[in-house]
C-alpha positions, 0 to 999 in steps of 0.5 A: 218362094217365087219372085217376079223380076222385070227387065227391058231388053233392047236389041240393036240390029245391024243391017250388015249382020242381022243375025248377030245378037247385040243390045242391052238388058236393063233392070227395072228395080235398079235401072242399071243397064248391062250391054251384051255383044253376043248370045253367050253374054246375054245368057250369062247376064240373064243367069246372073240376074236371076241367080238367088244370091244375098247381094242381088236379093237385097239390091234386087238385081245383078251382083256387082264385082 
């Protein structure tokens, strides 16, 4: 089965470090916002949000720890 998940990606650009990746990813279904400070955190968030688990299938989003 295919599902569609929508997110809002906000990137925060620092003039002193324009190459750094910082921002927040917001889930549309829950309106929860998840900040990240580097590429690794961003990728982990994406993978965690799209990984099919019983918790996030019911909640429509990120599994809470």
